[in-house]
DRENZA-826816 format. One line per 10 residues: for each residue x, y, z of C-alpha. Coordinates in pm, whole numbers, m for minus. Layout:
<rs>
X,Y,Z ~ ...
</rs>
This chain:
<rs>
0,0,0 ~ 151,334,m99 ~ 178,636,125 ~ m66,833,m89 ~ m324,553,m63 ~ m279,538,313 ~ m313,914,340 ~ m629,916,128 ~ m783,645,347 ~ m677,841,655
m847,1157,523 ~ m1172,973,452 ~ m1173,799,789 ~ m1083,1121,971 ~ m1388,1288,815 ~ m1605,988,904 ~ m1483,938,1263 ~ m1402,1305,1332 ~ m1118,1167,1541 ~ m754,1152,1426
m651,871,1660 ~ m926,635,1543 ~ m847,712,1179 ~ m473,651,1233 ~ m540,327,1417 ~ m770,197,1146 ~ m529,290,866 ~ m247,119,1054 ~ m459,m196,1096 ~ m549,m195,726
m181,m165,633 ~ m92,m458,859 ~ m366,m672,706 ~ m248,m590,353 ~ 115,m666,440 ~ 18,m995,605 ~ m181,m1104,300 ~ 106,m1012,68 ~ 352,m1211,282 ~ 114,m1508,283
82,m1502,m97 ~ 451,m1436,m163 ~ 538,m1807,m140 ~ 269,m1893,m394 ~ 337,m1624,m651 ~ 600,m1656,m922 ~ 840,m1365,m895 ~ 1080,m1243,m1163 ~ 1380,m1424,m1014 ~ 1185,m1750,m994
1081,m1714,m1357 ~ 1440,m1651,m1468 ~ 1560,m1952,m1267 ~ 1289,m2171,m1418 ~ 1378,m2063,m1774 ~ 1748,m2133,m1705 ~ 1669,m2480,m1572 ~ 1451,m2558,m1875 ~ 1724,m2446,m2114 ~ 1984,m2654,m1927
1761,m2962,m1936 ~ 1696,m2909,m2306 ~ 2069,m2888,m2379 ~ 2143,m3199,m2171 ~ 1870,m3391,m2355 ~ 2011,m3292,m2693 ~ 2361,m3395,m2583 ~ 2233,m3735,m2466 ~ 2048,m3795,m2793 ~ 2349,m3697,m3004
2583,m3902,m2783 ~ 2369,m4212,m2808 ~ 2336,m4165,m3184 ~ 2712,m4140,m3224 ~ 2760,m4444,m3000 ~ 2511,m4646,m3206 ~ 2686,m4542,m3528 ~ 3027,m4643,m3392 ~ 2894,m4974,m3261 ~ 2717,m5056,m3587
3036,m4967,m3780 ~ 3248,m5190,m3555 ~ 3005,m5481,m3568 ~ 3003,m5480,m3951 ~ 3375,m5552,m3964
</rs>
């Protein structure tokens, strides 16, 4: 929650309650609730670093798979060449 959003909420609540302390307390509680919900969802959400890591792991796995396929193909070619003689 940004400072301007908090201030706007504070202004509205101050007009409603006609009491600065109640408005401040309520805004503070709202900010804590928002922060707690964000922290709770942070483990579930995919962040930029996680996405980059996932893409790197996919590319590495793709390269390893290609190397295995080429290696096995070369090995089969060599074995078939040796068995013909």
